[in-house]
C-alpha positions in Angstrom: 2.5 7.5 17.8 2.8 11.1 16.9 0.0 13.3 15.7 -0.5 13.2 11.9 0.1 16.4 9.9 -2.6 17.5 7.5 -0.5 16.1 4.6 -0.2 12.7 6.3 -3.9 12.8 7.0 -4.7 13.4 3.4 -2.2 10.8 2.0 -3.3 8.0 4.4 -6.6 7.1 2.6 -4.9 7.2 -0.7 -2.3 4.7 0.5 -5.0 2.4 1.9 -7.0 2.7 -1.3 -3.9 1.7 -3.3 -3.4 -1.3 -1.1 -7.1 -2.4 -1.4 -7.0 -1.9 -5.2 -3.9 -4.0 -5.5 -5.3 -6.8 -3.4 -8.6 -6.7 -5.4 -6.7 -6.7 -8.7 -4.9 -9.8 -7.7 -8.1 -11.8 -7.7 -7.9 -11.8 -11.5 -4.6 -13.8 -11.5 -5.8 -17.2 -12.7 -3.1 -19.3 -11.1 -3.9 -19.8 -7.3 -0.2 -20.1 -6.4 0.8 -17.0 -8.3 -2.2 -15.1 -6.8 -1.1 -16.1 -3.2 2.5 -15.1 -4.0 1.3 -11.7 -5.4 -0.8 -11.0 -2.4 2.1 -11.9 0.0 4.4 -9.6 -2.0 1.9 -6.7 -1.9 1.5 -7.1 1.9 5.2 -7.4 2.5 5.9 -4.2 0.4 3.3 -2.2 2.3 4.5 -3.6 5.7 8.1 -2.8 4.8 7.2 0.8 4.1 4.7 1.1 7.0 6.8 3.5 9.0 7.7 5.9 6.2 6.8 9.4 7.3 8.4 11.5 4.5 5.6 13.1 2.5 7.7 13.2 -0.7 8.4 9.4 -0.5 4.7 8.7 0.4 3.6 10.8 -2.6 6.0 9.0 -4.9 4.7 5.6 -3.7 1.1 6.5 -4.6 1.8 8.2 -7.9 
C-alpha cells in the first residue's frame, strides 16, 4: 500500500465517520429485515469504493 498524501490522511477519518454515522442511524429503522438490508447495503457501497484514491471523488462521497 502506498503512503497516504496529506489530503488522503485528512479525508480518511471523515469517510470512517460517515460510515459509522450511517451504521448508527440504521438502528432507528424499526423493521429488522429492512435494518439488516440497509446495513448490508451501506457496507457493500463502502467496500465497492474502498480503493478509490481520487481526492475529488472522495470529497464528493463525503459531501
